[in-house]
C-alpha positions in Angstrom: -66.5 45.5 -13.5 -63.0 44.3 -12.7 -62.9 41.7 -9.8 -61.3 44.2 -6.7 -57.5 44.7 -6.3 -57.9 45.2 -2.8 -58.4 42.3 0.3 -61.0 42.8 2.9 -62.4 41.1 6.0 -65.6 40.1 7.0 -68.5 42.7 5.9 -69.2 43.3 9.4 -66.2 46.0 9.2 -67.1 49.5 9.9 -65.9 50.3 6.6 -67.9 51.1 3.9 -66.4 48.4 1.8 -68.3 49.8 -1.4 -66.5 53.5 -2.3 -63.4 52.3 -0.3 -62.9 49.5 -3.2 -63.4 52.1 -6.1 -60.5 54.2 -4.4 -58.0 51.7 -3.2 -58.2 50.7 -7.0 -57.1 54.3 -8.6 -54.6 54.6 -5.7 -50.8 54.1 -7.0 -49.8 54.1 -3.3 -49.7 51.2 -1.0 -52.7 51.8 1.6 -53.0 49.5 4.6 -56.6 49.8 6.7 -56.0 48.5 10.3 -58.6 47.9 13.2 -57.4 49.3 17.4 -55.4 46.3 17.4 -53.2 46.2 14.7 -55.4 44.0 12.4 -55.6 44.3 9.0 -59.4 45.2 7.2 -58.0 46.3 3.8 -55.1 46.9 2.1 -54.7 47.3 -1.9 -52.5 45.8 -4.6 -49.8 48.1 -4.4 -49.6 47.5 -0.5 -49.5 44.0 -1.2 -46.8 43.9 -3.9 -44.7 46.0 -1.6 -45.2 43.9 2.2 -46.5 40.5 0.2 -50.2 39.5 1.3 -48.9 36.9 3.4 -47.2 39.2 6.0 -50.4 41.7 5.2 -52.5 38.6 6.4 -51.6 38.5 9.8 -50.4 42.0 11.3 -51.0 42.3 14.7 -49.7 45.4 17.2 -47.4 42.8 18.9 -45.9 41.3 15.3 -45.4 45.1 13.6 -41.8 44.3 14.4 -41.3 41.4 12.4 -41.6 44.2 9.1 -37.8 44.8 8.3 -37.2 48.2 8.3 -34.5 51.5 9.0 -34.0 55.2 10.1 -32.6 56.6 6.8 -30.2 58.2 8.9 -28.8 56.2 11.1 -29.5 52.3 9.8 -31.3 51.9 13.0 -33.7 48.8 12.5 -37.7 50.3 13.5 -38.9 48.6 16.7 -42.8 47.5 16.2 -44.1 50.4 18.5 -41.7 52.5 16.5 -44.0 51.8 12.8 -46.6 55.3 12.4 -49.7 53.1 12.4 -48.3 51.5 15.6 -47.9 56.1 17.4 -51.4 56.7 15.2 -53.1 53.9 17.7 -51.7 55.0 20.6 -52.0 58.3 20.5 -54.7 59.5 17.6 -52.0 61.8 16.2 -51.4 62.3 12.4 -48.0 60.9 11.8 -47.2 62.7 7.9 -44.1 61.4 5.9 -41.2 59.7 7.1 -38.9 58.7 5.6 -38.1 54.9 6.2 -35.7 52.1 4.0 -37.9 49.0 4.1 -36.9 45.1 3.4 -40.6 43.7 1.3 -41.4 41.0 -0.3 -39.1 38.9 -1.7 -36.6 41.2 0.5 -37.3 44.0 -1.7 -35.3 46.9 -0.6 -36.9 50.1 -1.2 -37.1 53.4 0.4 -41.1 54.7 1.6 -42.4 57.9 2.6 -45.2 56.3 5.3 -48.0 58.1 6.9 -50.9 57.2 8.6 -53.9 59.1 10.7 -56.5 57.4 12.8 -60.8 56.7 11.8 -63.4 56.9 14.2 -67.0 56.1 13.7 -69.5 58.1 13.3 -70.0 58.8 16.7 -66.2 59.5 17.3 -64.7 56.6 18.2 -61.3 54.9 17.1 -61.8 52.4 15.3 -58.5 51.8 13.4 -55.9 53.7 11.5 -55.2 54.0 7.4 -51.3 53.8 6.7 -50.2 55.1 3.2 -46.7 53.9 2.0 -44.9 55.7 -1.0 -42.2 54.3 -2.7 -39.5 56.7 -3.1 -37.0 54.3 -4.0 -35.9 55.9 -7.9 -36.8 59.1 -6.5 -34.2 58.7 -3.6 -32.0 57.3 -5.7 -31.7 59.4 -7.7 -31.6 62.2 -5.2 -28.7 60.7 -4.1 -26.6 60.4 -7.1 -27.4 63.7 -8.8 -26.4 65.6 -5.5 -23.6 63.3 -5.0 -22.5 64.2 -8.3 -22.9 67.6 -8.5 -20.9 68.1 -5.4 -18.0 66.4 -6.3 -18.0 68.7 -9.4 -17.9 71.7 -7.5 -15.6 69.9 -5.3 -13.3 69.1 -8.0 -13.3 72.4 -9.2 -12.5 73.8 -6.6 -8.9 73.1 -5.9 -6.4 71.7 -8.3 -4.9 70.2 -5.3 -5.4 66.7 -5.9 -4.7 64.6 -2.3 -7.0 67.5 -1.3 -10.1 67.4 -3.3 -10.3 63.1 -2.8 -9.9 63.5 0.4 -13.1 65.9 0.3 -14.7 63.9 -2.2 -14.6 61.0 0.4 -16.3 63.0 2.9 -19.5 64.0 0.7 -19.2 60.5 -0.1 -20.7 58.9 2.6 -23.1 62.2 3.5 -25.3 60.4 1.3 -24.3 57.7 -1.4 -22.3 55.3 0.9 -21.5 54.1 4.1 -17.7 53.5 3.6 -15.5 55.3 0.9 -12.1 54.5 1.1 -9.5 55.7 -2.0 -6.6 54.1 -3.7 -3.8 56.2 -5.4 -0.7 54.0 -8.1 2.5 55.7 -6.3 5.3 55.8 -7.7 6.7 51.7 -7.1 3.8 51.0 -8.9 1.7 50.0 -6.1 -1.8 51.4 -4.8 -1.6 53.0 -1.3 -4.9 53.6 0.5 -5.1 57.5 0.6 -8.4 58.6 1.7 -10.8 57.0 3.8 -14.2 58.5 5.1 -17.1 56.7 7.3 -20.5 57.6 7.5 -21.0 56.7 11.4 -18.0 58.8 13.4 -17.8 55.7 15.6 -17.1 53.2 12.8 -14.3 55.4 11.5 -11.2 53.8 13.6 -12.6 50.7 12.7 -11.9 51.8 9.2 -8.5 53.2 9.3 -7.5 50.3 10.4 -7.4 49.2 7.2 -5.0 51.4 6.1 -2.5 49.1 5.6 -4.4 46.7 3.1 -5.2 48.6 0.1 -5.6 45.8 -3.2 -2.3 44.2 -4.2 -1.3 45.3 -8.1 -1.2 42.1 -10.5 -3.3 40.1 -7.7 -6.4 38.2 -8.2 -8.3 40.6 -6.2 -11.5 41.8 -7.3 -10.0 44.9 -6.4 -7.2 44.7 -8.3 -8.4 43.0 -11.5 -11.2 46.2 -11.4 -8.2 48.4 -11.4 -6.4 46.1 -14.2 -9.1 46.2 -16.6 -10.8 50.2 -15.8 -13.6 49.3 -15.7 -16.1 49.8 -13.2 -17.7 47.1 -11.2 -20.7 46.5 -9.7 -21.3 44.0 -6.7 -25.3 44.6 -5.6 -24.8 41.8 -2.8 -21.3 40.9 -1.3 -21.4 37.3 0.4 -18.5 35.6 2.4 -16.5 34.4 -0.8 -16.6 37.9 -1.5 -15.1 39.0 1.9 -13.3 35.6 1.3 -11.1 37.1 -2.2 -10.9 40.7 -1.0 -9.4 40.1 2.5 -4.6 39.9 1.7 -4.9 38.4 5.6 -7.3 36.7 9.0 -7.0 39.8 10.8 -8.9 42.1 7.5 -11.0 39.2 7.0 -12.1 39.4 10.6 -12.0 43.2 10.2 -14.2 43.2 6.8 -16.4 41.1 9.0 -17.2 43.4 11.9 -17.6 46.4 9.6 -20.3 44.2 7.9 -20.6 45.6 4.0 -23.6 44.9 1.9 -22.8 46.7 -1.5 -20.0 48.3 -3.1 -19.0 50.1 -6.2 -15.5 49.8 -7.6 -14.9 52.8 -10.0 -11.2 53.6 -11.5 -9.7 56.8 -11.8 -8.3 56.6 -15.1 -8.2 59.2 -17.8 -7.4 57.7 -21.6 -5.5 54.3 -20.7 -3.7 55.4 -18.0 -5.4 54.4 -14.3 -4.0 56.1 -11.3 -6.4 54.7 -8.8 -9.8 53.0 -7.4 -12.2 54.5 -5.7 -14.5 52.0 -3.6 -17.4 52.9 -2.2 -19.7 50.6 0.4 -23.4 50.3 1.6 -23.6 48.3 4.9 -27.8 49.1 5.5 -29.7 45.7 5.0 -32.1 48.2 3.0 -29.7 50.2 0.6 -28.3 47.8 -1.7 -26.7 49.8 -5.1 -28.5 49.3 -8.7 -27.3 50.0 -12.3 -28.5 53.2 -12.0 -25.6 54.4 -9.0 -23.0 52.5 -11.2 -23.8 55.0 -13.7 -23.9 58.3 -11.7 -20.9 56.7 -10.0 -19.2 56.3 -13.4 -19.3 59.5 -14.2 -18.1 61.3 -10.6 -15.2 58.8 -11.0 -14.9 60.3 -14.5 -14.2 63.6 -13.7 -12.4 63.3 -10.3 -10.0 61.0 -12.5 -9.5 64.3 -15.4 -10.0 66.7 -12.0 -6.7 64.7 -11.1 -4.8 65.0 -13.7 -5.6 68.5 -14.7 -4.0 69.0 -11.2 -1.2 67.2 -12.4 -0.7 69.4 -15.3 -1.6 72.2 -12.9 1.4 71.4 -10.6 3.7 71.0 -13.7 2.3 74.6 -14.9 2.8 76.1 -11.7 6.4 75.0 -10.9 7.8 76.6 -14.1 5.6 79.8 -13.0 7.2 79.3 -9.9 10.7 79.1 -11.6 9.6 82.2 -14.1 9.7 84.1 -11.5 12.8 83.0 -9.8 14.5 83.2 -13.6 12.5 85.0 -16.6 15.9 84.2 -18.7 15.3 79.8 -17.8 11.6 79.5 -18.2 12.7 81.0 -21.4 14.9 79.0 -22.3 12.5 76.1 -21.3 9.4 77.4 -23.7 12.4 77.5 -26.5 13.8 73.9 -25.9 10.6 72.1 -25.5 9.2 69.5 -28.2 5.8 70.1 -27.4 3.3 73.8 -27.8 3.2 75.1 -24.9 0.8 78.2 -24.3 -1.3 80.2 -21.4 -4.0 83.1 -22.5 -5.5 85.2 -19.9 -9.8 85.1 -18.7 -10.0 87.3 -22.2 -8.4 84.2 -24.1 -5.9 86.4 -25.0 -2.4 84.9 -25.3 -0.2 86.1 -22.8 3.0 83.7 -23.4 3.5 80.6 -26.1 6.5 78.9 -27.4 8.3 78.8 -30.9 6.8 74.9 -31.6 2.7 76.5 -31.2 3.6 79.4 -33.7 5.4 77.4 -35.8 2.1 75.3 -35.5 0.1 78.1 -36.2 2.4 79.4 -39.1 2.1 82.7 -37.5 5.2 84.8 -36.1 5.4 84.3 -32.0 4.7 87.8 -31.4 2.2 88.0 -33.1 0.3 86.4 -31.2 0.7 88.0 -27.9 -2.6 90.1 -27.1 -4.9 88.6 -29.8 -7.7 85.5 -29.4 -7.6 82.6 -31.5 -10.0 83.7 -33.5 -8.7 87.4 -33.8 -5.5 85.6 -34.3 -6.4 83.2 -37.0 -9.4 83.7 -38.2 -12.4 81.1 -38.4 -9.8 78.3 -37.8 -9.4 79.4 -34.6 -13.1 80.3 -33.9 -12.9 75.9 -32.4 -9.6 76.2 -30.1 -11.5 79.9 -28.4 -14.5 77.8 -28.0 -12.4 75.4 -26.0 -10.8 77.2 -24.4 -13.6 79.3 -22.9 -15.3 76.0 -21.7 -12.7 75.1 -19.9 -12.7 78.8 -18.1 -16.3 78.3 -17.6 -16.4 74.5 -16.4 -12.6 75.1 -14.8 -12.9 71.0 -16.4 -9.3 70.3 -18.2 -9.4 68.5 -21.8 -7.2 65.8 -21.7 -6.1 64.8 -25.3 -8.3 66.5 -27.6 -7.1 65.9 -31.5 -6.9 68.6 -33.5 -6.7 68.5 -37.3 -4.7 70.8 -39.1 -3.8 72.3 -42.5 -0.7 74.0 -43.4 1.3 72.8 -46.1 0.7 70.0 -48.9 -0.7 67.5 -45.9 -2.8 67.9 -42.7 -0.9 67.4 -39.5 -2.3 65.9 -36.1 -2.3 67.1 -32.5 -3.2 66.3 -28.9 -3.9 69.2 -27.4 -4.7 69.4 -23.6 -6.2 72.4 -21.3 -6.4 72.8 -17.7 -7.8 76.2 -15.9 -4.8 78.1 -14.1 -5.5 79.1 -10.9 -3.4 81.3 -8.3 -4.4 80.5 -4.4 -8.7 81.2 -5.6 -7.8 83.2 -7.9 -8.5 81.8 -11.4 -5.9 83.5 -14.1 -6.6 81.8 -17.2 -5.9 78.8 -19.5 -3.0 76.6 -19.9 -2.4 74.8 -22.7 -0.1 72.0 -23.8 -0.1 71.0 -27.6 1.9 67.8 -29.1 2.3 66.8 -32.5 1.4 63.4 -32.9 1.5 62.6 -37.4 4.5 61.0 -37.7 3.0 58.6 -34.8 -0.8 58.3 -36.5 1.3 57.7 -40.3 3.1 55.1 -38.5 0.2 53.6 -37.6 -1.7 53.6 -40.7 1.8 52.6 -42.1 1.4 49.6 -39.7 -2.2 48.7 -40.5 -1.9 49.2 -44.2 1.7 46.8 -44.1 -0.7 44.3 -41.9 -3.7 44.4 -44.5 -1.4 44.1 -47.7 0.2 40.8 -46.1 -3.4 39.0 -45.1 -4.4 40.1 -48.6 -1.0 39.2 -50.2 -1.7 35.8 -49.0 -5.0 35.3 -49.9 -4.0 33.6 -52.8 -1.2 31.2 -54.2 -2.0 33.0 -58.2 0.7 35.8 -59.4 -1.4 37.6 -60.9 -4.5 37.4 -58.4 -1.0 39.0 -56.4 -0.1 42.0 -58.3 -4.3 42.8 -58.9 -4.0 43.0 -55.1 -0.4 44.9 -55.4 -1.6 47.6 -57.2 -5.3 47.8 -56.2 -3.4 49.1 -52.5 -1.0 51.2 -53.7 -4.4 53.1 -55.1 -6.3 52.6 -52.5 -3.2 53.9 -50.0 -1.0 56.1 -51.6 -1.5 56.8 -55.3 -3.5 58.2 -57.9 -2.2 55.1 -60.1 0.1 52.8 -60.4 1.5 50.2 -63.3 3.3 46.5 -62.5 5.3 45.2 -65.1 7.1 41.6 -64.4 9.9 40.6 -66.5 9.2 37.7 -68.9 10.7 34.2 -68.7 13.6 35.6 -71.4 14.8 37.2 -68.6 15.0 40.3 -70.2 11.5 41.8 -71.6 8.9 43.5 -69.5 5.1 42.3 -69.4 3.0 45.5 -68.3 0.3 42.9 -66.4 -1.3 45.5 -64.2 -2.3 48.6 -64.3 -5.1 50.3 -61.6 -6.7 53.7 -61.1 -8.7 56.0 -58.7 -11.4 57.0 -61.5 -12.9 55.3 -64.5 -11.5 59.1 -66.5 -7.9 58.2 -65.2 -8.2 54.4 -65.7 -9.5 54.9 -69.7 -6.2 57.3 -70.3 -4.1 54.6 -68.1 -5.3 51.9 -70.6 -3.3 53.6 -73.2 0.3 53.0 -71.3 -0.2 49.7 -71.4 2.0 49.0 -74.7 4.7 51.2 -73.4 6.9 48.6 -71.0 10.5 49.6 -71.8 12.0 47.0 -74.1 16.2 46.0 -73.3 18.2 48.9 -73.9 15.9 51.3 -73.7 17.6 54.2 -71.5 14.7 55.1 -69.3 14.3 55.3 -65.6 12.3 52.3 -65.5 15.3 49.7 -66.9 17.9 51.8 -64.6 15.9 50.6 -61.8 15.3 46.9 -63.4 19.3 47.0 -63.6 20.1 48.4 -60.5 17.5 46.6 -58.4 17.3 50.3 -56.5 14.3 52.3 -56.0 13.7 55.8 -57.5 11.6 58.7 -56.0 11.1 61.8 -58.5 9.5 63.9 -56.3 8.2 66.5 -59.1 7.9 65.3 -62.7 10.0 67.5 -65.1 10.4 68.4 -68.7 13.4 65.9 -68.1 11.8 63.4 -66.1 9.2 63.4 -68.7 11.9 62.8 -71.6 13.6 59.7 -69.0 9.5 57.8 -68.6 8.8 58.4 -72.2 9.5 55.4 -74.5 8.6 57.1 -77.9 6.2 60.2 -78.9 2.7 58.1 -78.7 4.0 56.6 -75.0 4.9 60.8 -74.5 1.7 61.9 -75.8 -0.3 59.0 -73.2 1.9 60.3 -70.0 1.0 63.9 -71.0 -2.6 62.7 -70.8 -2.6 61.6 -67.2 -0.8 64.4 -66.1 2.0 62.3 -63.3 3.2 65.0 -60.9 4.9 62.6 -58.4 6.1 59.5 -59.3 7.4 56.4 -57.4 9.6 53.0 -59.1 10.2 50.4 -57.0 11.9 47.0 -57.9 9.9 43.2 -56.9 13.3 41.8 -55.4 13.0 38.5 -54.0 15.5 35.6 -53.0 18.2 37.8 -54.9 16.1 38.2 -57.4 14.4 41.4 -59.6 10.9 40.0 -60.8 9.4 43.0 -61.9 8.6 47.0 -61.3 5.9 48.3 -59.3 4.9 52.3 -60.7 2.9 54.3 -58.9 1.7 58.5 -59.4 0.0 61.5 -58.3 -2.1 63.8 -59.6 -2.8 66.5 -57.2 -1.6 69.8 -57.7 -0.9 70.0 -53.8 1.1 66.5 -52.8 4.3 65.3 -53.5 5.9 62.0 -52.6 8.5 61.7 -50.3 11.5 59.2 -49.0 8.5 58.1 -46.4 5.6 57.0 -49.0 8.9 55.5 -50.8 10.0 54.0 -47.9 6.3 52.3 -47.6 5.9 51.5 -51.4 9.2 49.8 -50.7 7.9 47.4 -48.1 4.4 46.4 -49.8 6.9 45.9 -52.9 9.5 42.9 -50.3 6.1 41.4 -49.6 4.3 40.9 -52.7 7.9 39.8 -54.2 7.6 36.9 -51.8 4.6 36.1 -52.7 5.1 36.5 -56.4 7.7 34.0 -56.2 5.9 31.7 -53.1 4.0 31.6 -55.9 6.3 30.6 -59.1 7.2 27.8 -56.0 4.2 26.8 -55.2 4.3 25.7 -59.1 7.3 24.2 -59.1 6.3 21.9 -56.2 2.8 21.5 -57.6 4.7 20.0 -60.6 7.0 18.4 -59.2 4.6 16.1 -57.2 2.9 15.4 -60.8 6.0 14.4 -62.1 7.2 11.9 -59.1 2.6 10.8 -58.9 3.2 9.9 -62.6 6.9 8.5 -62.4 5.7 6.1 -59.7 2.9 5.3 -61.2 4.4 4.3 -64.8 7.3 2.4 -62.4 4.5 0.3 -60.8 2.6 -0.7 -63.8 5.6 -1.5 -65.5 6.9 -3.8 -62.5 3.8 -5.7 -61.9 4.6 -7.1 -65.3 7.8 -9.1 -64.0 6.6 -9.5 -61.4 3.7 -11.6 -62.6 5.9 -13.4 -64.6 8.4 -14.2 -61.8 5.8 -16.1 -59.3 3.9 -17.5 -62.2 7.8 -18.7 -62.5 8.0 -20.3 -59.1 4.6 -21.3 -58.7 5.7 -24.2 -61.8 8.8 -25.2 -59.9 6.8 -25.4 -57.0 4.8 -28.4 -58.8 7.4 -29.9 -60.7 9.6 -30.1 -57.1 6.2 -32.0 -55.9 7.5 -34.6 -58.4 10.8 -34.8 -57.7 11.7 -37.8 -55.4 11.0 -37.0 -51.1 14.9 -36.2 -50.2 15.5 -34.0 -53.3 12.5 -31.8 -53.1 12.6 -31.2 -48.9 15.8 -30.0 -50.3 14.8 -27.4 -53.0 11.6 -26.7 -50.9 12.3 -24.2 -48.5 14.9 -21.5 -50.3 11.3 -22.0 -52.9 8.8 -20.8 -50.3 11.2 -18.4 -49.3 11.4 -17.3 -52.4 7.2 -17.4 -53.4 6.9 -15.4 -49.9 9.2 -12.8 -50.8 8.0 -12.6 -54.4 4.8 -12.4 -52.5 5.5 -9.9 -50.5 7.5 -7.5 -53.1 4.0 -7.5 -55.4 2.3 -6.6 -52.6 4.2 -3.6 -52.2 4.6 -3.1 -55.8 0.1 -2.8 -55.3 0.5 -0.5 -52.6 2.9 2.2 -54.2 0.7 1.3 -57.4 -2.3 2.4 -55.3 -0.6 5.5 -53.8 -0.2 7.0 -57.3 -3.7 6.0 -58.8 -4.5 8.2 -55.4 -2.2 11.2 -56.0 -2.8 11.3 -59.5 -6.9 11.2 -59.3 -7.1 8.2 -61.4 -8.1 5.8 -58.6 -11.7 4.7 -59.7 -14.1 2.9 -57.7 -17.1 0.5 -59.7 -19.9 0.9 -57.1 -22.9 -1.2 -56.0 -24.7 -3.3 -53.7 -22.3 -5.0 -51.7 -23.6 -7.4 -48.6 -20.9 -6.8 -45.8 -21.8 -10.0 -43.2 -21.0 -12.4 -46.1 -18.1 -10.3 -47.2 -16.9 -10.2 -43.8 -17.6 -14.3 -43.3 -16.3 -15.2 -46.9 -12.7 -12.9 -46.6 -12.3 -14.7 -42.4 -12.3 -18.3 -44.4 -10.4 -17.1 -47.2 -7.8 -16.2 -45.1 -8.3 -18.9 -42.4 -4.6 -20.9 -42.9 -2.8 -17.3 -42.5 -5.0 -16.5 -39.5 -3.8 -19.9 -38.5 -0.1 -20.0 -39.0 0.1 -16.3 -36.9 -2.4 -18.6 -34.2 -4.9 -15.8 -34.8 -8.6 -16.7 -34.1 -11.8 -14.8 -35.9 -15.0 -14.1 -33.9 -17.1 -12.8 -36.3 -20.3 -10.9 -35.4 -23.0 -10.7 -38.4 -25.7 -11.9 -37.8 -28.1 -9.7 -39.6 -27.4 -8.3 -43.4 -26.0 -5.2 -44.1 -26.0 -3.6 -47.4 -23.1 -1.2 -48.1 -23.0 0.6 -51.8 -19.1 -0.1 -51.8 -16.7 -1.1 -54.2 -16.3 -4.9 -53.4 -12.6 -5.6 -54.0 -11.3 -2.2 -52.6 -13.7 -3.2 -49.3 -12.1 -6.7 -49.2 -7.8 -5.1 -49.8 -9.3 -2.8 -46.8 -10.4 -5.4 -44.1 -7.3 -7.4 -45.7 -5.1 -4.6 -44.6 -7.0 -4.4 -41.3 -6.7 -8.4 -40.2 -3.0 -8.5 -41.8 -2.0 -5.9 -39.0 -3.7 -7.4 -36.3 -2.0 -10.9 -37.2 0.9 -8.6 -38.0 1.4 -6.7 -33.8 -1.2 -9.2 -32.1 0.4 -13.1 -33.5 -1.3 -15.4 -31.1 -4.5 -13.6 -29.8 -8.0 -13.4 -31.2 -9.8 -10.7 -33.9 -13.2 -9.7 -33.6 -15.0 -8.4 -36.3 -18.4 -6.6 -35.7 -20.9 -5.8 -39.0 -23.3 -3.2 -37.8 -25.5 -0.3 -39.1 -25.1 3.2 -37.6 -28.1 5.3 -39.1 -26.8 5.9 -42.8 -24.0 4.0 -42.7 -22.6 0.5 -42.7 -19.4 -0.3 -40.0 -17.6 -2.7 -40.0 -15.2 -2.9 -36.5 -12.0 -5.0 -36.5 -10.5 -5.4 -32.6 -7.6 -7.4 -31.8 -6.2 -7.4 -28.1 -2.4 -6.6 -29.5 -0.4 -4.0 -27.2 -2.5 -0.8 -28.9 -1.6 2.8 -30.1 -1.5 5.7 -27.5 -4.6 8.6 -28.4 -1.6 11.4 -29.5 -0.1 8.3 -32.6 -4.1 7.6 -33.5 -3.8 10.5 -36.6 0.0 9.4 -37.2 -0.3 5.8 -38.4 -2.7 6.7 -41.2 0.1 9.2 -43.0 1.8 7.6 -45.6 4.7 6.2 -45.0 4.3 6.1 -41.2 5.9 3.2 -39.7 6.1 1.8 -36.2 9.1 1.7 -34.8 9.4 -1.8 -33.1 10.0 -4.8 -34.4 7.9 -4.8 -37.7 9.4 -1.5 -38.5 11.4 -2.5 -41.8 8.3 -5.1 -42.6 6.3 -2.7 -44.8 6.8 0.8 -46.4 3.6 2.1 -43.9 1.3 2.6 -47.1 -1.4 0.4 -45.6 -3.2 2.0 -43.5 -3.0 5.3 -45.3 -4.5 3.3 -48.5 -7.1 2.2 -46.7 -8.4 6.0 -45.1 -7.7 7.1 -48.8 -10.6 4.4 -50.0 -12.7 4.2 -47.7 -12.7 8.0 -48.2 -13.2 7.3 -51.7 -16.4 5.9 -50.8 -18.1 8.6 -49.2 -17.1 7.0 -45.8 -13.8 7.3 -42.9 -11.8 5.2 -41.3 -10.6 5.6 -37.7 -8.8 3.8 -34.6 -10.0 4.0 -31.0 -9.9 2.4 -27.8 -12.0 -0.9 -27.5 -15.3 0.6 -26.3 -15.6 -2.6 -23.1 -12.2 -1.6 -22.1 -9.3 -3.5 -22.0 -6.1 -4.0 -24.4 -5.7 -3.4 -27.8 -7.5 -2.0 -30.4 -10.6 -1.0 -32.5 -10.9 -0.1 -35.9 -13.8 1.4 -37.5 -15.0 1.2 -41.2 -17.5 3.1 -42.5 -19.3 3.2 -45.3 -22.8 4.8 -46.9 -25.6 2.2 -46.8 -27.0 1.3 -49.8 -30.6 2.6 -50.6 -33.0 1.3 -52.6 -34.0 2.9 -55.8 -38.0 4.7 -55.8 -40.3 2.3 -57.2 -38.5 -1.3 -56.1 -40.5 -3.7 -54.8 -39.9 -4.0 -50.8 -37.9 -7.7 -50.0 
């Protein structure tokens, strides 16, 4: 047997424990048994879950007041002697099903049915009482919400005066669902105005009325304004002081809100489609009443119905004014109906047409006079069935249907309408249903066209290969416009057309289209395609007849292929970009009912213009690539050829230096300065040519690395020793931190080249200051860091200095080509590493260049060191 779920006191209690434990285990409601002093004798798990075991264990009559509960009708807190069990112990009377809002364990808010009955001994002596708590929180919330939505729907259907309706709904909300209800409506000035306020407690109404002058400002960052702007319901389960601060428009408003003491809120925008025109704020002030997501769902449905009712009322108001105008002047009404650009009509309670304008008649394709006295189903057969069903639904529910999309096929192309139907009343009498229908076919077509162009632009930009672009064009044309498409491109000679792409909607049509591929019209042929190519103007053949077939065909074989395809309507558009005609796009439909229009031609021209630009961009890109390749090849050849005379010049200057050393001191000193300057310029020119040579090899992909195990600590020490004289001339002292061996997989001369560039830069920009070199391991990477104490590099320039030909703007701007750091980074990345610059880790002036190279790993099977 499982452990008992109830809590029991000592065995001396007069309550028979064994059967009581069994019963308590099975009860889904909270049961508490107390003695005559109100002390706990027993409680089941449901009661412990509701109140908390610690609170039950401390029960006494004198402590009943510590249990937090409120009367639902008034919101007043229960005193200790008002609890049902306290009254039962005092009066010995049974108390049944008293509804109480409580704050139980962990602050959980519940609504319960509280009952109490006396307990007697076998001798008839009062020994205590039993208290039953039935949790009806969910049931009450559902009842309140369903009652409110139901009554609100009834009120919304009763009147088409939206101001009166919303005020009635606000009053209804405070009967069952809220302590306060505030309704703000968007005015003609674009601001929200407080239309209705209702307080559940009449004593709070005057206080609530003081908020009339504090509607939320549109465009502000307050929660109410944001809920209105987003058009989405918002649940504020717990209202905090910070929330009040955000809502308040002034200190006075803040004090007023604090006095009203709101605890929970739901913000419900009033909107139809994308048009938002108000917001409803439902507020609970009871500590035991906190709104939930369930409440928000019901409230959202209420707000939707209220919004539709307001929109219906607006439309009804317009219709009523029209009817009033009819009564005043029938001629004016007829003129209004006749001139209206949208369809307008009215059916009576039998759903028979009473009045309509010619737009509705034209939309239906039936003369106006034949509509009168007939229902939509009698007039149009099964096609009118959905319209009649919708009108009957509006008549029975007395709720408007706004902007219902209707697809109607009359002629070669479908048409789209938005229909709004609303109940029409005269006072309390329901007269019938009014309707407003406006055609949005062109709007939908424009939206489809813009979406098509957007998708086309994206797809055409995906490739810089012109053949891929042409293929994408044909695919787009067949997907959106035509049954098949042909693309002809102008050949290199500028005269002949090459048929490069063909695409059809079906495999069968594709096979027939294949046979027309050899028949691109040659120069001199008098075909429509050649005429479009020569004039650069598009042509539309709305109906392909015998004359059109002759104008398309190149010869009899081509004519047979065209007849097999069976085109009914054709468009030919030139591919023009930057003043040149690059080719032609031909699109055809084979449908018996589909015919191309000028709108289709305009859509194809838009696509062709984008395609031509994409094709021309691909051509220019290819030419640019070829030019860059030619430039890189020229630089590579030129730098290679320059190295030979430079080497000879350097050897001759060195030979002159040795000869000068043998001359008398006076004469050698006079020639030495000039010779030394010539040697420096020759060295500088050699370095510049070497840099250009490296750039050329990087650009042509000819930079090859001879990778091997390179011990970086010894390399750094050797390099610093080799550059000792240059460092001393610059007044720089190199400090090397490389005590442990670090082996990298690298090309040793190239690593030395990178480090020489970094040390040369340090000597150039930080003369007279020390240079520190660190050699470290960092995971799978070997790291060499060169830190100088110069002026440093701003963060925004740390990437720019690694670009080709990027040079300093100061005194050293003309001292180099700006290639050293670019080559160094490219060499580092060619190794699988990188080179970057950062601020010194320990702070202070200067810069820290970090070279990362992959560490060398011993081959498998190699013996350890």
